[in-house]
C-alpha positions as CSV (number, residue, x, y, z in Angstrom):
1,M,-10.0,-31.2,4.2
2,S,-11.5,-27.7,3.7
3,K,-9.8,-25.4,1.3
4,I,-8.1,-22.1,2.2
5,R,-10.6,-19.4,1.1
6,V,-8.8,-16.5,-0.5
7,L,-10.0,-12.9,-1.4
8,V,-7.9,-10.9,-3.9
9,A,-8.0,-7.1,-4.2
10,E,-6.0,-5.9,-7.2
11,D,-6.9,-3.1,-9.6
12,H,-5.0,-4.4,-12.6
13,P,-7.2,-7.0,-14.5
14,L,-4.3,-9.1,-15.8
15,M,-2.5,-9.3,-12.5
16,R,-5.8,-10.1,-10.7
17,A,-6.6,-12.8,-13.2
18,G,-3.1,-14.3,-13.0
19,I,-3.1,-14.4,-9.2
20,A,-6.6,-16.0,-9.2
21,A,-5.6,-18.7,-11.7
22,T,-2.4,-19.5,-9.7
23,I,-4.4,-19.9,-6.5
24,D,-7.3,-21.8,-8.0
25,A,-4.8,-24.3,-9.5
26,E,-3.9,-25.4,-6.0
27,P,-5.9,-28.3,-4.6
28,D,-6.0,-26.9,-1.1
29,M,-7.1,-23.3,-2.1
30,E,-9.9,-21.5,-3.7
31,I,-10.7,-17.9,-4.8
32,V,-13.9,-16.8,-3.1
33,G,-13.8,-13.1,-4.2
34,L,-12.1,-10.7,-6.6
35,A,-12.1,-7.0,-6.1
36,Q,-10.9,-4.2,-8.3
37,D,-10.6,-1.6,-5.5
38,G,-10.4,-1.4,-1.8
39,A,-14.0,-0.4,-1.2
40,E,-15.2,-3.4,-3.1
41,A,-12.8,-5.6,-1.3
42,L,-14.0,-4.4,2.1
43,T,-17.6,-5.2,1.1
44,L,-16.6,-8.7,-0.1
45,F,-14.6,-9.3,3.1
46,R,-17.5,-8.5,5.3
47,T,-19.7,-10.9,3.2
48,L,-17.3,-13.7,2.6
49,N,-15.1,-13.8,5.7
50,P,-12.1,-15.3,3.8
51,D,-9.3,-17.2,5.5
52,V,-6.6,-15.1,3.8
53,S,-6.9,-11.7,2.0
54,L,-4.4,-10.5,-0.6
55,T,-4.4,-6.8,-1.3
56,D,-2.5,-4.5,-3.6
57,L,-1.0,-1.4,-2.1
58,R,-2.1,1.2,-4.7
59,M,-5.8,1.0,-5.6
60,P,-8.5,3.5,-6.4
61,V,-11.3,4.5,-4.0
62,L,-9.7,2.9,-1.0
63,D,-6.0,2.0,-1.1
64,G,-4.4,-1.1,0.4
65,L,-3.4,0.6,3.7
66,G,-6.9,1.9,4.2
67,L,-8.3,-1.5,3.4
68,I,-6.0,-3.2,5.9
69,E,-6.8,-0.7,8.6
70,A,-10.6,-1.1,8.0
71,I,-10.5,-4.9,8.0
72,L,-8.3,-5.1,11.2
73,A,-10.5,-2.6,13.0
74,E,-13.4,-5.1,12.5
75,Q,-11.4,-8.3,12.8
76,P,-8.1,-7.9,14.5
77,H,-7.0,-11.4,13.8
78,A,-7.7,-11.3,10.0
79,N,-5.0,-12.8,7.8
80,I,-3.9,-10.2,5.3
81,V,-1.0,-10.2,2.8
82,L,0.1,-7.0,1.1
83,L,1.1,-7.1,-2.6
84,T,3.3,-4.2,-3.8
85,A,5.5,-3.3,-6.7
86,S,7.1,-0.7,-4.6
87,V,10.4,-1.2,-2.8
88,A,9.8,1.9,-0.7
89,D,10.1,0.6,2.8
90,I,7.9,3.3,4.3
91,S,4.9,1.6,2.6
92,I,6.0,-1.8,3.8
93,K,6.7,-0.6,7.3
94,Q,3.3,1.2,7.4
95,A,1.6,-2.1,6.4
96,L,3.4,-4.1,9.0
97,R,2.6,-1.6,11.7
98,A,-1.0,-1.7,10.6
99,G,-1.0,-5.5,11.2
100,V,-0.5,-7.4,7.9
101,A,0.7,-10.9,8.2
102,S,3.1,-10.7,5.3
103,V,4.3,-8.5,2.4
104,L,5.0,-9.8,-1.1
105,L,6.7,-7.9,-3.9
106,K,4.9,-8.3,-7.2
107,H,7.9,-9.9,-9.0
108,M,7.6,-12.9,-6.7
109,C,7.5,-16.3,-8.1
110,R,4.4,-18.6,-8.0
111,T,5.9,-20.7,-5.2
112,D,6.4,-17.6,-3.0
113,L,2.8,-16.7,-3.4
114,I,1.4,-20.1,-2.6
115,E,3.7,-20.9,0.3
116,T,3.1,-17.5,1.9
117,I,-0.7,-18.0,1.8
118,R,-0.3,-21.4,3.4
119,A,2.1,-20.0,6.1
120,V,-0.2,-17.1,6.9
121,H,-3.2,-19.5,7.1
122,R,-1.2,-21.5,9.7
123,G,-0.8,-18.4,11.8
124,E,2.8,-17.5,10.7
125,R,4.0,-14.1,9.6
126,P,6.6,-14.8,6.9
127,L,8.7,-12.2,5.2
128,S,11.0,-12.9,2.3
129,S,14.7,-12.3,2.5
130,E,14.3,-9.5,0.0
131,V,11.7,-7.6,2.1
132,K,13.8,-8.2,5.2
133,S,16.8,-6.7,3.4
134,L,14.8,-3.6,2.4
135,L,13.7,-3.1,5.9
136,A,17.2,-3.5,7.2
137,H,19.1,-1.3,4.7
138,N,16.7,1.2,3.2
139,T,16.4,4.4,5.2
140,V,13.1,6.2,5.2
141,G,14.2,9.5,6.7
142,E,12.1,11.8,8.7
143,A,8.3,11.5,8.1
144,L,6.4,14.3,6.4
145,T,3.7,16.1,8.3
146,T,0.1,16.1,7.0
147,R,0.4,19.7,5.8
148,E,3.7,18.9,4.1
149,I,2.0,16.0,2.2
150,E,-0.8,18.4,1.2
151,V,1.7,20.8,-0.2
152,V,3.7,18.2,-2.1
153,R,0.5,16.6,-3.5
154,R,-0.5,20.0,-5.0
155,I,3.0,20.5,-6.4
156,A,2.8,17.1,-8.0
157,N,-0.5,18.3,-9.7
158,G,1.4,21.3,-11.2
159,K,0.3,24.0,-8.7
160,S,2.5,27.0,-8.0
161,N,3.4,28.1,-4.5
162,R,0.8,30.9,-4.8
163,E,-1.9,28.5,-6.0
164,V,-1.0,26.0,-3.2
165,G,-1.3,28.8,-0.6
166,E,-4.7,29.9,-2.0
167,E,-6.1,26.3,-1.8
168,L,-4.8,25.7,1.7
169,G,-5.5,29.1,3.1
170,I,-1.9,29.9,3.9
171,S,0.6,32.5,2.6
172,E,2.9,31.9,-0.2
173,Y,5.8,32.5,2.2
174,T,4.5,29.7,4.4
175,V,4.2,27.4,1.4
176,K,7.8,28.1,0.6
177,G,8.8,27.1,4.1
178,H,6.9,23.8,3.8
179,V,8.6,23.1,0.4
180,K,12.0,23.8,1.9
181,A,11.3,21.5,4.9
182,V,10.1,18.7,2.6
183,M,13.2,19.0,0.4
184,T,15.5,18.8,3.5
185,K,13.7,15.8,4.9
186,L,13.7,13.9,1.6
187,G,17.2,15.0,0.5
188,A,15.7,16.4,-2.7
189,S,17.5,18.8,-5.0
190,D,14.4,20.6,-6.2
191,R,10.6,20.5,-6.2
192,T,10.3,17.9,-8.9
193,H,12.9,15.7,-7.2
194,A,10.9,16.0,-3.9
195,V,7.7,14.8,-5.7
196,I,9.6,11.8,-7.2
197,I,11.0,10.8,-3.8
198,A,7.7,11.3,-2.0
199,L,6.0,9.0,-4.5
200,R,8.8,6.4,-4.3
201,R,8.7,6.3,-0.6
202,G,4.9,6.0,-0.3
203,F,4.2,9.5,1.1
204,L,1.9,10.3,-1.8
205,N,-1.0,8.3,-3.2
206,M,-2.1,10.2,-6.4
207,D,-5.3,8.1,-6.7
208,A,-6.7,9.7,-3.6
209,P,-8.5,13.1,-3.8
210,E,-6.8,16.2,-2.6
211,S,-7.7,16.9,1.0
């Protein structure tokens, strides 16, 4: 019987090595590729054509969502499992909308990982009770616009309203309006709180360059 060929994309070396060791210990699975960022993973996917791909959500160069979208644009039926430490259901919902077969939280046990890989390889789309609970009970709130995300990203980098306006080519008054809208949408008490919530809910990826 042929083994399930697995590609792993994870930027943390210890986590990547641990996942690889767990999978390679199974008689019906083998690791065919290990990537430390999304761009490397995409190259390996094209070369190796794995049966199942595991990808972290937060990675440099190309993040997990970008990798998922790129792979599925080329192979719509590819089997992808998202690994995330975040319980922010906006990230999980974005991944599911993009077409991942399953989502695993990183504090999963070894059995969850192995059984999910097998299920996805069989064509199933399993979700743990914990992920289902997050989707059912966590509210995302209104989505931020692209411009609002641009503003919040610069605030997170320590920019003042004036500096944000200069970089984006808009007035300081307009920036204040965007900040107020963001705080209202996120239910934030101040600018810092807005940044924290935006990060927690997956609106910001600080590894990506400012647009």
